[in-house]
C-alpha positions in Angstrom: 137.3 218.6 168.2 137.3 215.2 169.8 133.7 214.6 169.8 133.5 215.4 165.9 136.2 213.1 165.3 134.5 210.3 167.2 131.7 210.9 165.1 133.2 210.7 161.8 134.9 207.4 162.9 131.6 205.6 163.9 130.3 206.7 160.7 133.2 205.0 159.0 132.8 201.7 161.2 129.0 201.7 160.0 129.7 202.2 156.2 132.5 199.5 156.2 130.3 197.0 157.8 127.4 197.4 155.1 130.6 196.1 152.6 131.6 193.0 154.5 130.9 189.4 153.2 128.6 188.5 155.9 126.1 191.4 155.3 126.3 190.5 151.6 125.7 187.2 152.7 122.2 187.9 154.5 121.1 190.1 151.9 117.7 189.1 150.4 117.1 191.6 147.8 115.4 190.5 144.7 116.1 191.6 141.1 112.8 192.1 139.0 112.8 192.0 135.0 110.0 193.3 133.0 110.5 190.7 130.1 110.2 187.9 132.3 107.0 188.9 134.3 105.3 189.5 130.6 106.3 185.7 130.0 105.1 184.4 133.1 102.0 186.5 132.4 101.3 185.1 129.1 101.9 181.2 130.4 99.5 181.7 132.8 96.8 183.1 130.4 97.3 179.9 128.2 96.6 177.7 131.1 93.6 179.2 131.8 92.2 179.3 128.2 88.8 178.0 127.9 87.1 175.1 125.8 86.7 175.5 122.0 83.7 175.4 120.2 84.4 171.9 118.8 85.1 170.7 122.5 81.8 172.1 123.7 79.8 170.7 120.7 81.7 166.8 121.4 80.3 167.0 124.9 76.9 167.9 123.9 77.0 164.9 121.0 75.1 161.9 122.4 75.6 159.5 119.4 73.2 158.2 116.9 69.7 157.8 117.6 67.8 154.2 116.7 64.3 153.1 116.9 63.6 150.3 118.9 61.9 147.6 116.8 62.2 144.7 119.8 58.8 144.0 119.4 59.1 143.0 115.7 61.8 140.4 116.7 60.5 136.8 117.1 63.2 136.1 119.8 64.8 137.8 123.1 68.1 138.9 123.6 68.4 136.1 126.2 67.4 133.6 123.6 70.0 134.9 121.0 72.5 134.9 123.6 71.8 131.2 123.9 71.9 130.5 120.4 75.2 132.2 120.2 76.6 130.0 123.0 75.4 127.0 121.6 76.6 127.3 118.2 79.9 125.5 117.6 82.2 127.0 115.0 84.8 124.3 113.8 87.8 125.8 112.1 90.5 123.5 113.1 92.5 121.7 110.4 90.9 119.0 108.6 87.3 120.3 109.5 85.1 120.0 106.7 82.8 123.1 106.6 80.0 124.4 104.4 81.2 127.4 102.2 80.2 129.4 99.3 82.8 130.8 96.8 82.3 134.5 96.6 85.3 135.2 94.0 87.7 134.2 91.8 91.1 135.4 92.8 94.6 134.8 91.5 95.2 130.9 91.2 92.1 130.4 93.4 89.2 131.8 94.6 87.9 133.2 98.0 85.4 131.0 99.9 82.9 132.5 102.6 83.1 129.6 105.7 81.7 132.1 108.4 85.2 132.9 109.6 86.6 136.2 110.4 88.3 136.5 107.1 87.3 135.0 103.5 89.1 131.4 103.4 91.3 130.9 100.1 90.6 127.8 97.8 93.9 127.3 95.4 93.4 126.1 92.0 95.1 122.5 92.6 92.8 122.1 95.4 89.6 122.7 93.7 88.9 119.3 92.2 90.4 115.4 92.1 90.1 116.0 88.4 93.1 118.2 87.4 91.8 118.8 84.1 88.7 120.7 85.4 88.9 124.5 85.3 88.4 126.1 88.7 85.2 127.9 87.2 83.6 124.8 86.4 84.4 122.8 89.5 83.7 125.6 92.0 80.9 127.8 90.9 80.3 131.1 92.5 77.5 131.5 95.2 76.8 127.9 95.3 76.9 126.1 98.8 79.6 123.5 99.0 81.7 121.0 101.2 85.2 122.5 102.0 87.9 121.1 104.2 90.3 123.0 106.0 94.0 122.2 105.3 95.9 124.7 107.2 96.1 127.4 110.2 95.0 130.8 110.3 98.1 133.0 109.0 98.6 136.6 110.2 95.4 137.8 108.8 93.5 135.1 110.0 92.9 133.6 106.6 92.7 129.9 106.3 93.2 127.3 103.2 90.5 125.0 102.0 90.5 122.1 99.8 87.6 120.3 97.9 90.0 117.7 96.2 90.9 116.0 99.4 87.3 115.7 100.3 86.8 113.9 96.9 89.8 112.1 97.4 88.4 110.4 100.6 85.3 109.4 99.0 86.7 108.2 95.7 88.9 105.8 97.9 85.6 104.9 99.9 84.0 104.1 96.4 86.9 101.9 95.3 87.0 100.0 98.8 82.9 99.1 98.3 83.5 98.4 94.4 86.5 95.9 95.5 84.9 94.2 98.1 81.9 93.5 96.0 84.4 92.4 92.9 82.6 94.5 90.7 83.4 95.1 87.0 84.3 98.7 86.3 84.5 101.0 83.2 87.9 103.7 83.3 89.1 105.6 80.9 93.2 105.1 79.5 95.0 108.4 80.2 98.4 107.5 79.8 100.4 104.3 78.7 104.3 103.2 79.6 106.7 100.6 79.3 104.9 98.4 81.7 101.3 98.9 81.0 98.6 101.7 80.8 97.4 104.2 83.4 93.3 104.4 84.1 91.4 106.8 86.0 89.2 105.3 88.5 86.7 107.1 90.2 89.3 110.0 89.8 92.3 108.1 91.5 95.4 107.1 89.1 95.4 102.8 88.7 97.7 100.8 87.1 97.1 98.0 84.3 100.1 95.6 83.5 100.5 95.2 79.9 99.9 91.5 80.4 96.5 91.8 81.5 95.4 93.9 78.5 93.2 91.6 76.1 93.8 92.0 72.4 95.6 95.0 72.6 99.0 96.7 73.1 99.9 99.3 75.8 100.8 101.9 72.9 99.4 105.7 72.2 96.4 104.4 70.3 95.0 103.2 73.7 94.8 106.3 75.3 91.5 108.0 75.8 89.5 104.5 75.4 87.3 103.3 78.1 88.0 99.5 79.2 86.2 97.2 81.4 88.4 96.5 84.4 88.5 94.4 87.5 90.5 95.2 90.8 93.8 93.0 91.4 94.9 94.7 94.0 93.8 97.8 96.4 95.6 99.3 99.0 94.5 102.7 100.8 97.6 103.1 102.8 100.3 102.6 100.1 97.9 104.5 97.7 98.4 101.5 95.3 95.5 100.6 92.7 96.1 97.7 90.2 93.6 96.6 87.6 93.3 93.7 85.0 91.1 94.0 81.5 91.7 90.6 80.8 90.1 89.4 84.2 87.1 91.6 83.7 86.6 90.1 79.8 87.3 86.8 81.2 84.6 86.8 83.9 82.0 88.3 81.3 82.6 85.8 78.5 82.7 83.0 80.7 79.2 84.0 82.4 78.1 83.3 78.7 80.0 80.2 77.8 78.3 76.6 78.4 79.8 73.0 77.3 79.3 72.3 73.9 79.6 75.9 72.8 81.6 76.7 69.6 84.3 79.0 69.6 87.1 80.6 67.9 90.6 81.3 68.8 94.2 81.7 68.1 97.0 79.0 69.0 99.2 80.9 71.2 101.8 78.3 72.3 102.4 74.7 71.9 103.4 72.3 74.7 104.3 68.6 74.6 101.2 68.0 76.0 98.9 70.1 73.7 98.3 73.8 72.6 97.2 76.9 74.4 94.3 78.8 72.5 93.1 82.4 73.1 89.8 82.5 73.2 88.1 86.2 73.3 91.1 87.0 75.9 90.5 83.8 77.9 93.7 81.0 77.8 92.2 77.6 76.6 94.2 74.1 76.7 93.3 72.1 73.5 94.9 69.1 74.8 96.4 66.5 72.5 94.3 63.8 72.9 91.5 66.0 71.9 92.9 67.2 68.8 91.7 64.2 67.0 90.9 60.7 66.9 93.8 59.7 65.7 97.4 59.7 67.2 99.6 62.4 66.8 103.1 61.7 66.7 104.3 65.3 66.0 102.0 68.2 66.8 103.7 71.0 65.0 102.6 69.4 61.8 99.0 70.0 62.9 99.0 73.1 64.6 101.4 76.2 64.4 101.5 79.4 67.0 99.1 82.3 65.5 96.9 79.6 63.3 93.2 80.6 63.6 91.2 77.4 64.9 87.9 76.6 65.9 87.0 74.5 69.1 84.5 73.2 71.1 84.5 73.8 74.8 84.2 70.4 76.7 84.7 71.8 80.0 85.3 75.1 82.1 86.5 76.4 85.5 84.6 80.0 85.6 86.2 80.5 89.0 89.6 80.4 88.0 88.6 81.2 84.1 89.8 78.4 82.6 88.1 76.3 80.0 89.2 73.0 77.9 88.8 72.6 74.3 88.4 70.3 71.6 88.9 70.0 67.9 88.2 65.9 67.5 84.4 66.5 68.3 84.5 68.8 65.2 86.2 66.2 62.5 83.5 64.7 60.1 85.5 61.7 59.8 88.2 60.4 62.5 91.0 61.8 61.5 90.2 64.6 59.5 92.4 67.2 61.6 95.4 65.4 60.3 94.7 65.5 56.8 92.7 68.7 56.3 92.3 70.8 59.3 90.9 73.8 57.2 87.8 71.8 56.0 87.4 70.9 59.5 87.0 74.4 60.4 84.9 75.4 57.7 82.3 72.4 58.6 82.6 73.1 62.3 79.2 74.5 62.7 77.3 71.7 61.0 79.5 68.9 62.7 78.7 70.6 66.1 74.9 70.5 65.2 75.4 66.9 64.5 77.2 66.3 67.5 74.8 67.7 69.8 72.2 66.2 68.3 74.2 62.7 68.5 74.6 63.5 72.5 71.1 64.4 72.9 69.9 61.1 71.5 72.5 58.9 73.4 71.3 60.9 76.7 67.6 60.0 75.8 68.6 56.5 75.3 70.4 56.2 78.3 67.3 57.8 80.5 65.0 55.2 78.6 67.4 52.4 79.5 67.4 53.2 83.2 63.4 53.4 83.1 63.3 49.9 81.8 65.4 48.6 84.4 63.6 50.5 87.4 60.5 49.0 86.1 
């Protein structure tokens, strides 16, 4: 009886210890799931999946094959590399480069200058002549010079200009002409209250109204070509001033000589004489050269606006001044006071007689001088 009780008590203790916390903590029994095992197997299968047919073909592709033509090239690779290194590409602002217009685009055209992107030529930069169309100023596929006027934009494109090259060349030509004091011909393109605007080598020049000869600065003057000379040339201030009167005077002075008979108009009266305009020049008809007789009232003889004929008795070609006379045209002394119209009608014949008389007097003086020497 006691043995059976002891045995039962021992079995109870063993069973109780199996459910104690310490025993449960030590337990390492794992639980298994069929679904989880299947997912792991699927993942492992994906990881070990072999290359596709495209992958195998890609590994076998070695790229396109080219036939070697080195034998037909007249230079080696080293020579080509050296030439590339020695080539300078000046695509900086203000640099002048060679280029070719390839396409008209928008309000300008695209220009191939050898840069990584085609340069752009705006319409207003195509020519110094703003009336010229870009198609006429910049023909396609024609090598021309272009000036770079900008830095590269985000697309690597540059802005270029032809106008600025022409502007520089125009000033060089104008400065050379001014230095040589040349007479030039220019077209009037506009008029204003002060005078007219002319185009000189594509540059705008101002012609003061006071330097126009025989014309007024009105609309009728636009489109006419005038002979001009420079009055002021200043490239720094972009200032050009020209004169029509100076050019006309110089041309006429080259053909004038003492004793020539000229026609003119009385412009103004002064106490000492009258100013007569002769072909754009202002000549002085001194009161002592009007008549052999004494003149008490000049206004009774000459009036402003009166057409007269005079003889040149002296001239200053450098300053464009001439001295005139009417008394040498008088058939009889005092005729200018009595009948000036008759004097002007007979001016040619009187002038010829005057020259003949002067020549006879000159020869007589030479003979007298020769007799004295002998």
